MIZA-136492 format. One record per residue (C-alpha): residue number from 1; x, y, z. Coordinates in nm, 4 decimals. Layout:
BEGIN
+-----+----------+----------+----------+
: num :     east :    north :       up :
+-----+----------+----------+----------+
: NUM :        X :        Y :        Z :
...
+-----+----------+----------+----------+
! end
This chain:
BEGIN
+-----+----------+----------+----------+
: num :     east :    north :       up :
+-----+----------+----------+----------+
:   1 : -19.2852 :  13.3143 :  -0.1436 :
:   2 : -19.3716 :  13.6315 :   0.0462 :
:   3 : -19.2881 :  13.6809 :   0.4117 :
:   4 : -19.6546 :  13.6606 :   0.5114 :
:   5 : -19.6859 :  13.3308 :   0.3247 :
:   6 : -19.3812 :  13.1935 :   0.5077 :
:   7 : -19.5315 :  13.2897 :   0.8449 :
:   8 : -19.8682 :  13.1387 :   0.7526 :
:   9 : -19.7067 :  12.8181 :   0.6284 :
:  10 : -19.4904 :  12.7910 :   0.9427 :
:  11 : -19.7975 :  12.8158 :   1.1678 :
:  12 : -19.9912 :  12.5628 :   0.9597 :
:  13 : -19.7009 :  12.3169 :   0.9368 :
:  14 : -19.6579 :  12.3197 :   1.3151 :
:  15 : -19.9707 :  12.1089 :   1.3589 :
:  16 : -19.9035 :  11.8557 :   1.0851 :
:  17 : -19.8168 :  11.6041 :   1.3534 :
:  18 : -20.0433 :  11.7105 :   1.6390 :
:  19 : -19.9304 :  11.4549 :   1.8972 :
:  20 : -19.5602 :  11.5295 :   1.8499 :
:  21 : -19.6239 :  11.9045 :   1.8540 :
:  22 : -19.8367 :  11.8880 :   2.1705 :
:  23 : -19.5726 :  11.6845 :   2.3535 :
:  24 : -19.3045 :  11.9381 :   2.2531 :
:  25 : -19.5243 :  12.2276 :   2.3658 :
:  26 : -19.5814 :  12.0545 :   2.7014 :
:  27 : -19.2049 :  12.0255 :   2.7531 :
:  28 : -19.1665 :  12.3971 :   2.6833 :
:  29 : -19.4669 :  12.4689 :   2.9059 :
:  30 : -19.2969 :  12.3150 :   3.2116 :
:  31 : -18.9957 :  12.5447 :   3.1816 :
:  32 : -19.1992 :  12.8565 :   3.1013 :
:  33 : -19.4423 :  12.7861 :   3.3867 :
:  34 : -19.1592 :  12.7461 :   3.6392 :
:  35 : -18.9693 :  13.0499 :   3.5112 :
:  36 : -19.2799 :  13.2714 :   3.5241 :
:  37 : -19.3735 :  13.1542 :   3.8728 :
:  38 : -19.0251 :  13.2034 :   4.0216 :
:  39 : -18.9922 :  13.5403 :   3.8511 :
:  40 : -19.3263 :  13.6424 :   4.0022 :
:  41 : -19.2062 :  13.5280 :   4.3441 :
:  42 : -18.9045 :  13.7570 :   4.3251 :
:  43 : -19.1167 :  14.0453 :   4.1944 :
:  44 : -19.3743 :  14.0077 :   4.4721 :
:  45 : -19.1299 :  13.9897 :   4.7615 :
:  46 : -18.9065 :  14.2717 :   4.6345 :
:  47 : -19.2114 :  14.4913 :   4.5693 :
:  48 : -19.3241 :  14.4316 :   4.9280 :
:  49 : -18.9816 :  14.5318 :   5.0567 :
:  50 : -18.9807 :  14.8459 :   4.8406 :
:  51 : -19.3324 :  14.9384 :   4.9547 :
:  52 : -19.2372 :  14.9118 :   5.3207 :
:  53 : -18.9097 :  15.1056 :   5.2939 :
:  54 : -19.0982 :  15.4260 :   5.3772 :
:  55 : -19.1959 :  15.2640 :   5.7070 :
:  56 : -18.8332 :  15.1984 :   5.7935 :
:  57 : -18.7122 :  15.5486 :   5.7223 :
:  58 : -18.6471 :  15.8160 :   5.4657 :
:  59 : -18.4188 :  15.7480 :   5.1695 :
:  60 : -18.2204 :  16.0667 :   5.2406 :
:  61 : -18.1175 :  15.9631 :   5.5916 :
:  62 : -17.8678 :  15.7261 :   5.7439 :
:  63 : -17.8074 :  15.5847 :   6.0897 :
:  64 : -17.4708 :  15.6808 :   6.2360 :
:  65 : -17.2958 :  15.5039 :   6.5226 :
:  66 : -16.9578 :  15.5411 :   6.6877 :
:  67 : -16.7657 :  15.2155 :   6.7084 :
:  68 : -16.6026 :  15.1113 :   7.0325 :
:  69 : -16.2295 :  15.0507 :   7.0100 :
:  70 : -16.1348 :  14.6882 :   7.0808 :
:  71 : -15.7942 :  14.5334 :   7.0942 :
:  72 : -15.7106 :  14.2606 :   6.8465 :
:  73 : -16.0030 :  14.3287 :   6.6139 :
:  74 : -16.2068 :  14.5823 :   6.4251 :
:  75 : -16.3823 :  14.8591 :   6.6137 :
:  76 : -16.6836 :  14.7157 :   6.7888 :
:  77 : -16.5847 :  14.3600 :   6.7055 :
:  78 : -16.5551 :  14.1048 :   6.9853 :
:  79 : -16.2086 :  13.9525 :   7.0248 :
:  80 : -16.1040 :  13.6174 :   7.1709 :
:  81 : -16.0214 :  13.7586 :   7.5146 :
:  82 : -16.2150 :  13.9741 :   7.7592 :
:  83 : -16.2268 :  14.3471 :   7.6936 :
:  84 : -16.1490 :  14.6189 :   7.9424 :
:  85 : -16.4657 :  14.7810 :   8.0734 :
:  86 : -16.5491 :  15.1152 :   7.9146 :
:  87 : -16.8319 :  15.3124 :   8.0823 :
:  88 : -16.8848 :  15.5072 :   7.7596 :
:  89 : -16.9948 :  15.2058 :   7.5570 :
:  90 : -17.3431 :  15.0696 :   7.4951 :
:  91 : -17.4676 :  14.7520 :   7.3292 :
:  92 : -17.4325 :  14.7440 :   6.9527 :
:  93 : -17.7379 :  14.5220 :   6.9117 :
:  94 : -17.5325 :  14.2119 :   6.8251 :
:  95 : -17.4129 :  13.9754 :   7.0978 :
:  96 : -17.0476 :  14.0408 :   7.1770 :
:  97 : -17.0330 :  14.3848 :   7.0125 :
:  98 : -17.0483 :  14.7338 :   7.1582 :
:  99 : -17.0523 :  15.0881 :   7.0263 :
: 100 : -16.9357 :  15.4017 :   7.1966 :
: 101 : -17.2205 :  15.6189 :   7.3155 :
: 102 : -17.2664 :  15.9394 :   7.1192 :
: 103 : -17.2396 :  16.2578 :   7.3230 :
: 104 : -17.3481 :  16.6132 :   7.2381 :
: 105 : -16.9899 :  16.6788 :   7.1233 :
: 106 : -17.0173 :  16.3832 :   6.8835 :
: 107 : -17.3446 :  16.5213 :   6.7502 :
: 108 : -17.1722 :  16.8551 :   6.6836 :
: 109 : -16.8789 :  16.6801 :   6.5128 :
: 110 : -17.1098 :  16.4807 :   6.2878 :
: 111 : -17.3058 :  16.7941 :   6.2033 :
: 112 : -16.9880 :  16.9634 :   6.0821 :
: 113 : -16.9064 :  16.6842 :   5.8330 :
: 114 : -16.9370 :  16.8022 :   5.4737 :
: 115 : -17.2644 :  16.6804 :   5.3226 :
: 116 : -17.4564 :  16.6478 :   5.6501 :
: 117 : -17.7650 :  16.8697 :   5.6514 :
: 118 : -17.8977 :  16.7813 :   5.9963 :
: 119 : -17.8283 :  16.5440 :   6.2856 :
: 120 : -18.0989 :  16.4067 :   6.5143 :
: 121 : -17.9817 :  16.1985 :   6.8128 :
: 122 : -18.1912 :  15.8856 :   6.8622 :
: 123 : -18.3144 :  15.8684 :   7.2190 :
: 124 : -18.4149 :  15.5378 :   7.3757 :
: 125 : -18.7302 :  15.5457 :   7.5857 :
: 126 : -18.8336 :  15.2397 :   7.7866 :
: 127 : -19.1859 :  15.2801 :   7.9263 :
: 128 : -19.3268 :  15.0508 :   8.1938 :
: 129 : -19.6796 :  15.0247 :   8.0610 :
: 130 : -19.9739 :  15.1915 :   7.8859 :
: 131 : -20.3207 :  15.2045 :   8.0386 :
: 132 : -20.6593 :  15.3692 :   7.9934 :
: 133 : -20.8068 :  15.4983 :   8.3171 :
: 134 : -20.8117 :  15.2271 :   8.5810 :
: 135 : -20.8009 :  14.9475 :   8.3245 :
: 136 : -20.5467 :  14.6735 :   8.2699 :
: 137 : -20.1854 :  14.7813 :   8.2209 :
: 138 : -20.0017 :  14.6579 :   7.9114 :
: 139 : -19.6325 :  14.6610 :   7.8231 :
: 140 : -19.5356 :  14.8829 :   7.5298 :
: 141 : -19.2350 :  15.0167 :   7.3436 :
: 142 : -19.1967 :  15.3704 :   7.2131 :
: 143 : -19.0638 :  15.5050 :   6.8861 :
: 144 : -19.0330 :  15.8602 :   6.7629 :
: 145 : -19.1822 :  15.9960 :   6.4423 :
: 146 : -18.8947 :  16.0765 :   6.2078 :
: 147 : -18.9739 :  16.3022 :   5.9085 :
: 148 : -18.9874 :  16.0873 :   5.5972 :
: 149 : -19.1256 :  15.7849 :   5.7794 :
: 150 : -19.4814 :  15.6688 :   5.7252 :
: 151 : -19.7119 :  15.4285 :   5.8995 :
: 152 : -20.0159 :  15.2473 :   5.7617 :
: 153 : -20.3158 :  15.3684 :   5.9601 :
: 154 : -20.6356 :  15.1803 :   6.0352 :
: 155 : -20.7916 :  15.5040 :   6.1555 :
: 156 : -20.7033 :  15.8629 :   6.2423 :
: 157 : -20.3745 :  16.0357 :   6.1656 :
: 158 : -20.0105 :  16.0293 :   6.2676 :
: 159 : -19.9082 :  16.2473 :   6.5634 :
: 160 : -19.8225 :  16.6039 :   6.4641 :
: 161 : -19.4468 :  16.6449 :   6.5271 :
: 162 : -19.4911 :  17.0216 :   6.5721 :
: 163 : -19.7851 :  17.0056 :   6.8165 :
: 164 : -19.7291 :  17.1153 :   7.1754 :
: 165 : -19.9947 :  16.8743 :   7.3038 :
: 166 : -19.8932 :  16.5156 :   7.3743 :
: 167 : -20.0080 :  16.2891 :   7.0898 :
: 168 : -19.9692 :  15.9158 :   7.0256 :
: 169 : -20.0606 :  15.6529 :   6.7689 :
: 170 : -20.1289 :  15.3077 :   6.9111 :
: 171 : -20.1015 :  14.9715 :   6.7291 :
: 172 : -20.4294 :  14.8145 :   6.6190 :
: 173 : -20.3534 :  14.5155 :   6.8444 :
: 174 : -20.3898 :  14.7422 :   7.1496 :
: 175 : -20.7385 :  14.8675 :   7.0620 :
: 176 : -20.9511 :  14.5944 :   7.2229 :
: 177 : -20.7182 :  14.5205 :   7.5191 :
: 178 : -20.7276 :  14.8875 :   7.6175 :
: 179 : -21.1069 :  14.8777 :   7.6164 :
: 180 : -21.1935 :  15.0496 :   7.2880 :
: 181 : -21.4758 :  14.9098 :   7.0748 :
: 182 : -21.2829 :  14.9643 :   6.7514 :
: 183 : -21.0120 :  15.1814 :   6.5959 :
: 184 : -21.2508 :  15.4708 :   6.5370 :
: 185 : -21.3567 :  15.4691 :   6.9019 :
: 186 : -20.9955 :  15.5081 :   7.0164 :
: 187 : -20.9390 :  15.8358 :   6.8290 :
: 188 : -20.9438 :  16.1358 :   7.0610 :
: 189 : -20.9321 :  15.9267 :   7.3785 :
: 190 : -20.6672 :  15.9646 :   7.6498 :
: 191 : -20.4085 :  15.6990 :   7.7380 :
: 192 : -20.1552 :  15.7025 :   8.0178 :
: 193 : -19.7921 :  15.5964 :   7.9717 :
: 194 : -19.5682 :  15.5236 :   8.2708 :
: 195 : -19.1889 :  15.5437 :   8.2850 :
: 196 : -18.9495 :  15.4896 :   8.5746 :
: 197 : -18.6576 :  15.7248 :   8.6310 :
: 198 : -18.3048 :  15.6566 :   8.7518 :
: 199 : -18.4183 :  15.6856 :   9.1141 :
: 200 : -18.6812 :  15.4124 :   9.0547 :
: 201 : -18.9628 :  15.6651 :   9.0804 :
: 202 : -19.2534 :  15.6054 :   8.8393 :
: 203 : -19.3915 :  15.8912 :   8.6299 :
: 204 : -19.7239 :  15.8837 :   8.4440 :
: 205 : -19.7973 :  16.1103 :   8.1473 :
: 206 : -20.1271 :  16.1398 :   7.9580 :
: 207 : -20.1517 :  16.1692 :   7.5804 :
: 208 : -20.4289 :  16.1864 :   7.3212 :
: 209 : -20.4716 :  15.9067 :   7.0693 :
: 210 : -20.4597 :  16.0565 :   6.7192 :
: 211 : -20.4360 :  15.7355 :   6.5170 :
: 212 : -20.4374 :  15.3571 :   6.5143 :
: 213 : -20.1587 :  15.1900 :   6.3165 :
: 214 : -20.1877 :  14.8672 :   6.1200 :
: 215 : -19.9311 :  14.5965 :   6.1806 :
: 216 : -19.6366 :  14.5874 :   5.9386 :
: 217 : -19.2976 :  14.4191 :   5.9514 :
: 218 : -19.1274 :  14.7508 :   5.8733 :
: 219 : -19.3315 :  14.9745 :   6.0980 :
: 220 : -19.1328 :  15.2632 :   6.2523 :
: 221 : -19.2185 :  15.1290 :   6.5966 :
: 222 : -19.2837 :  14.7619 :   6.5320 :
: 223 : -19.5704 :  14.6835 :   6.7697 :
: 224 : -19.5088 :  14.9915 :   6.9842 :
: 225 : -19.6312 :  15.3469 :   7.0248 :
: 226 : -19.5636 :  15.6282 :   6.7811 :
: 227 : -19.5310 :  15.9601 :   6.9648 :
: 228 : -19.4818 :  16.3214 :   6.8609 :
: 229 : -19.1807 :  16.5326 :   6.9580 :
: 230 : -19.3457 :  16.6986 :   7.2604 :
: 231 : -19.4527 :  16.3658 :   7.4090 :
: 232 : -19.1114 :  16.2142 :   7.3411 :
: 233 : -18.9421 :  16.5058 :   7.5170 :
: 234 : -19.1693 :  16.4665 :   7.8193 :
: 235 : -19.1104 :  16.0912 :   7.8443 :
: 236 : -18.7345 :  16.1306 :   7.8030 :
: 237 : -18.7199 :  16.4059 :   8.0656 :
: 238 : -18.9170 :  16.1948 :   8.3133 :
: 239 : -18.7018 :  15.8882 :   8.2438 :
: 240 : -18.3823 :  16.0939 :   8.2903 :
: 241 : -18.4803 :  16.2340 :   8.6283 :
: 242 : -18.1941 :  16.1786 :   8.8719 :
: 243 : -17.9298 :  16.1635 :   8.5988 :
: 244 : -17.6720 :  16.4285 :   8.5270 :
: 245 : -17.6852 :  16.6003 :   8.1882 :
: 246 : -17.3801 :  16.4003 :   8.0808 :
: 247 : -17.5455 :  16.0714 :   8.1761 :
: 248 : -17.8797 :  16.1559 :   8.0177 :
: 249 : -17.7438 :  16.2808 :   7.6862 :
: 250 : -17.5894 :  15.9515 :   7.5706 :
: 251 : -17.7183 :  15.8021 :   7.2482 :
: 252 : -17.6522 :  15.4690 :   7.0800 :
: 253 : -17.7017 :  15.6256 :   6.7367 :
: 254 : -17.8045 :  15.9368 :   6.5482 :
: 255 : -17.9994 :  16.0030 :   6.2301 :
: 256 : -17.8046 :  16.2015 :   5.9702 :
: 257 : -17.9904 :  16.3803 :   5.6912 :
: 258 : -17.8248 :  16.4489 :   5.3570 :
: 259 : -17.9184 :  16.5850 :   5.0146 :
: 260 : -18.2147 :  16.3783 :   4.8806 :
: 261 : -18.0708 :  16.4253 :   4.5292 :
: 262 : -17.7335 :  16.2792 :   4.6294 :
: 263 : -17.5974 :  16.0094 :   4.4000 :
: 264 : -17.4695 :  15.6733 :   4.5209 :
: 265 : -17.1127 :  15.7987 :   4.4765 :
: 266 : -17.1848 :  16.1077 :   4.6894 :
: 267 : -17.3475 :  15.8957 :   4.9616 :
: 268 : -17.0462 :  15.6656 :   4.9646 :
: 269 : -16.8169 :  15.9693 :   4.9915 :
: 270 : -17.0220 :  16.0948 :   5.2870 :
: 271 : -16.9828 :  15.7566 :   5.4599 :
: 272 : -16.6085 :  15.7777 :   5.4021 :
: 273 : -16.5906 :  16.1254 :   5.5575 :
: 274 : -16.7878 :  16.0012 :   5.8588 :
: 275 : -16.5504 :  15.7035 :   5.8854 :
: 276 : -16.2550 :  15.9410 :   5.8898 :
: 277 : -16.4110 :  16.1027 :   6.1977 :
: 278 : -16.4620 :  15.7636 :   6.3655 :
: 279 : -16.8278 :  15.7004 :   6.2808 :
: 280 : -17.0167 :  15.4437 :   6.0724 :
: 281 : -17.3093 :  15.5431 :   5.8495 :
: 282 : -17.5735 :  15.2952 :   5.7357 :
: 283 : -17.8540 :  15.3844 :   5.4936 :
: 284 : -18.1892 :  15.2125 :   5.4496 :
: 285 : -18.0581 :  15.0669 :   5.1228 :
: 286 : -17.7674 :  14.9123 :   5.3148 :
: 287 : -18.0024 :  14.7565 :   5.5687 :
: 288 : -18.2333 :  14.6096 :   5.3053 :
: 289 : -17.9620 :  14.5258 :   5.0539 :
: 290 : -17.8669 :  14.1992 :   5.2232 :
: 291 : -18.2283 :  14.0839 :   5.2402 :
: 292 : -18.2891 :  14.1605 :   4.8737 :
: 293 : -17.9622 :  13.9940 :   4.7752 :
: 294 : -18.0662 :  13.6731 :   4.9525 :
: 295 : -18.4092 :  13.6811 :   4.7886 :
: 296 : -18.2596 :  13.7458 :   4.4453 :
: 297 : -18.0149 :  13.4595 :   4.5010 :
: 298 : -18.2958 :  13.2170 :   4.5873 :
: 299 : -18.4971 :  13.3285 :   4.2848 :
: 300 : -18.1882 :  13.2897 :   4.0656 :
: 301 : -18.1422 :  12.9283 :   4.1802 :
: 302 : -18.5086 :  12.8527 :   4.1120 :
: 303 : -18.4810 :  13.0159 :   3.7708 :
: 304 : -18.1802 :  12.7968 :   3.6964 :
: 305 : -18.3990 :  12.4872 :   3.7362 :
: 306 : -18.6516 :  12.6445 :   3.4988 :
: 307 : -18.3787 :  12.7105 :   3.2425 :
: 308 : -18.2651 :  12.3467 :   3.2723 :
: 309 : -18.6216 :  12.2407 :   3.1917 :
: 310 : -18.6212 :  12.4745 :   2.8915 :
: 311 : -18.2920 :  12.3298 :   2.7657 :
: 312 : -18.4443 :  11.9834 :   2.7911 :
: 313 : -18.7412 :  12.1128 :   2.5928 :
: 314 : -18.4978 :  12.2505 :   2.3316 :
: 315 : -18.3899 :  11.8940 :   2.2514 :
: 316 : -18.7551 :  11.8137 :   2.1986 :
: 317 : -18.7802 :  12.0976 :   1.9489 :
: 318 : -18.4724 :  11.9724 :   1.7641 :
: 319 : -18.6208 :  11.6243 :   1.7473 :
: 320 : -18.9604 :  11.7511 :   1.6321 :
: 321 : -18.8170 :  11.9637 :   1.3519 :
: 322 : -18.5660 :  11.6985 :   1.2419 :
: 323 : -18.8553 :  11.4575 :   1.2041 :
: 324 : -19.0494 :  11.7254 :   1.0175 :
: 325 : -18.7575 :  11.7869 :   0.7799 :
: 326 : -18.7249 :  11.4113 :   0.7244 :
: 327 : -19.0956 :  11.3720 :   0.6488 :
: 328 : -19.1057 :  11.6750 :   0.4176 :
: 329 : -18.7891 :  11.6050 :   0.2202 :
: 330 : -18.9669 :  11.5854 :  -0.1173 :
: 331 : -19.1726 :  11.8949 :  -0.0304 :
: 332 : -18.8507 :  12.0858 :   0.0437 :
: 333 : -18.7046 :  11.9704 :  -0.2877 :
: 334 : -19.0170 :  12.0874 :  -0.4697 :
: 335 : -19.0058 :  12.4277 :  -0.3032 :
: 336 : -18.6386 :  12.4743 :  -0.3943 :
: 337 : -18.6988 :  12.3487 :  -0.7506 :
: 338 : -18.9705 :  12.6142 :  -0.7876 :
: 339 : -18.7224 :  12.8861 :  -0.6957 :
: 340 : -18.7490 :  12.9119 :  -0.3177 :
: 341 : -18.4075 :  13.0132 :  -0.1850 :
: 342 : -18.2180 :  12.8448 :   0.0970 :
: 343 : -18.2705 :  13.1514 :   0.3158 :
: 344 : -18.6471 :  13.1239 :   0.2791 :
: 345 : -18.6406 :  12.7539 :   0.3612 :
: 346 : -18.4283 :  12.8258 :   0.6680 :
: 347 : -18.6710 :  13.0982 :   0.7753 :
: 348 : -18.9692 :  12.8653 :   0.7337 :
: 349 : -18.8369 :  12.6012 :   0.9735 :
: 350 : -18.6902 :  12.8565 :   1.2151 :
: 351 : -19.0291 :  13.0246 :   1.2409 :
: 352 : -19.1892 :  12.6892 :   1.3151 :
: 353 : -18.9487 :  12.6487 :   1.6070 :
: 354 : -19.0160 :  13.0021 :   1.7321 :
: 355 : -19.3915 :  12.9414 :   1.7068 :
: 356 : -19.3579 :  12.6254 :   1.9155 :
: 357 : -19.1705 :  12.8317 :   2.1741 :
: 358 : -19.4399 :  13.0997 :   2.1690 :
: 359 : -19.7209 :  12.8502 :   2.2228 :
: 360 : -19.5440 :  12.6736 :   2.5079 :
: 361 : -19.4332 :  12.9949 :   2.6812 :
: 362 : -19.7651 :  13.1742 :   2.6391 :
: 363 : -19.9642 :  12.8836 :   2.7813 :
: 364 : -19.7083 :  12.8383 :   3.0607 :
: 365 : -19.7141 :  13.2089 :   3.1512 :
: 366 : -20.0944 :  13.2294 :   3.1543 :
: 367 : -20.1364 :  12.9218 :   3.3740 :
: 368 : -19.8503 :  13.0353 :   3.6006 :
: 369 : -20.0207 :  13.3725 :   3.6491 :
: 370 : -20.3502 :  13.2045 :   3.7360 :
: 371 : -20.1818 :  12.9600 :   3.9744 :
: 372 : -19.9642 :  13.2309 :   4.1288 :
: 373 : -20.2607 :  13.4605 :   4.1926 :
: 374 : -20.4562 :  13.1757 :   4.3522 :
: 375 : -20.1624 :  13.0779 :   4.5734 :
: 376 : -20.1031 :  13.4401 :   4.6812 :
: 377 : -20.4688 :  13.4891 :   4.7687 :
: 378 : -20.4809 :  13.1666 :   4.9691 :
: 379 : -20.1609 :  13.2469 :   5.1604 :
: 380 : -20.2634 :  13.6085 :   5.2234 :
: 381 : -20.5706 :  13.4839 :   5.4066 :
: 382 : -20.3877 :  13.2100 :   5.5912 :
: 383 : -20.0183 :  13.1508 :   5.6485 :
: 384 : -19.9149 :  13.5085 :   5.5579 :
: 385 : -20.2089 :  13.6854 :   5.7206 :
: 386 : -19.9683 :  13.8542 :   5.9650 :
: 387 : -19.7911 :  14.0304 :   5.6750 :
: 388 : -20.0524 :  14.2804 :   5.5516 :
: 389 : -19.9942 :  14.4126 :   5.2025 :
: 390 : -19.7777 :  14.1189 :   5.0921 :
: 391 : -19.8558 :  13.9697 :   4.7524 :
: 392 : -19.6189 :  13.6750 :   4.7578 :
: 393 : -19.6318 :  13.6169 :   4.3829 :
: 394 : -19.6799 :  13.9278 :   4.1695 :
: 395 : -19.6476 :  13.9550 :   3.7947 :
: 396 : -19.4877 :  14.2392 :   3.6035 :
: 397 : -19.5949 :  14.2664 :   3.2356 :
: 398 : -19.2368 :  14.3390 :   3.1326 :
: 399 : -19.1106 :  14.0278 :   3.3129 :
: 400 : -19.3799 :  13.8120 :   3.1539 :
: 401 : -19.2944 :  13.9453 :   2.8092 :
: 402 : -18.9250 :  13.8831 :   2.8782 :
: 403 : -18.9949 :  13.5202 :   2.9705 :
: 404 : -19.1933 :  13.4641 :   2.6494 :
: 405 : -18.9261 :  13.6269 :   2.4329 :
: 406 : -18.6517 :  13.4296 :   2.6097 :
: 407 : -18.8292 :  13.0997 :   2.5520 :
: 408 : -18.8938 :  13.1893 :   2.1870 :
: 409 : -18.5245 :  13.2727 :   2.1464 :
: 410 : -18.4238 :  12.9361 :   2.2944 :
: 411 : -18.6713 :  12.7619 :   2.0646 :
: 412 : -18.5411 :  12.9563 :   1.7641 :
: 413 : -18.1824 :  12.8572 :   1.8419 :
: 414 : -18.2880 :  12.4953 :   1.8875 :
: 415 : -18.4518 :  12.5047 :   1.5462 :
: 416 : -18.1472 :  12.6359 :   1.3616 :
: 417 : -17.9880 :  12.2901 :   1.3209 :
: 418 : -18.2824 :  12.1229 :   1.1461 :
: 419 : -18.3566 :  12.4466 :   0.9588 :
: 420 : -17.9988 :  12.4592 :   0.8298 :
: 421 : -18.0277 :  12.0962 :   0.7190 :
: 422 : -18.3428 :  12.1785 :   0.5256 :
: 423 : -18.1789 :  12.4860 :   0.3711 :
: 424 : -17.8799 :  12.2790 :   0.2505 :
: 425 : -18.0992 :  12.0102 :   0.0927 :
: 426 : -18.0282 :  11.9428 :  -0.2753 :
: 427 : -18.3555 :  11.9793 :  -0.4723 :
: 428 : -18.2782 :  11.6953 :  -0.7141 :
: 429 : -18.1870 :  11.4480 :  -0.4385 :
: 430 : -18.4849 :  11.5626 :  -0.2310 :
: 431 : -18.7281 :  11.4990 :  -0.5173 :
: 432 : -18.5898 :  11.1457 :  -0.5539 :
: 433 : -18.6308 :  11.0768 :  -0.1807 :
: 434 : -18.8706 :  10.7946 :  -0.0976 :
+-----+----------+----------+----------+
! end
């Protein structure tokens, strides 16, 4: 019997007992459906994180801080007892932790570390409000435009970092409150930002709106203003009025730029050199790594349940093929008596098992893709409407193919026991079987 004949016979024999075959396929379907859906969940969420990385910062930059020294613990780590006050420390962003403020000398030291191409101190600006003309005043935060960062725009363009004029991009949520008809109407208009200096004197500075930013969880400024370098300098200078140069030039962190072609090993080595100087470097990958690890862990647990369902289905395959071998005992004897080798008989029943796996996995994957797309669309317009660009469940062709192949492999392995029994059958005894 030729290979094509074996394949054809395996497909035809699968539906000899339609009810039993359909029930087996349904068992496989449950596992394949669950595995495809959970795989799509992981793909969708991780793709969203990857797509928004550019909004968090460039891949060739890291945030560097200087840890505060604390007795009885790691630098910056809170200990059991109270710590001696240090005027050179600032909040580390986590309750109970502090970091030493970076000074111009620290910036110079970091810049001299091998592998550092450029150092940009991160300045904190705390405006009082933003307003248009004599309209209502609204609270706002300010972020600077770092090269390599991007922002999703509803209209206009990002502020030009090299422009001497003061430019700003406002969040789309500020458009109507500030009195603009829509995002387009805001472009080119003037807004006023107020900051208060160390002497409690307010300063107001005007800037031109160049763009309106969409909301995104990884926006460079969150729900705040995106300003160009000239505007940032003006706001920082106004805010620092009344402070000495030493007091004004204190930074919680700095952005360090390194070779964009650097390997993971080289980046790790750079972090080690910074650590030797008393600084801690954190890349975007470090910041997002924990999130992705948690997501992957959840998906892995969900996939484990799908695999359990597939293993249960494997017993169904074994049962189906054992029954098929039992019912076709005389047929197997006839085939072997006519010269069909044991290997061919084994292949025939193994292919039947693989075909069952293919049917169950293909149907499960197709229905999972339809269900996943429907769920994503419904959530995007409802519960997840505040996360623009998120496709909760996305499907990668390679992942779908992997699921189908995996299920077929499990089905093939499940079919080896009954296939081996058929291959070992004695033709004479089989022909006598009643």
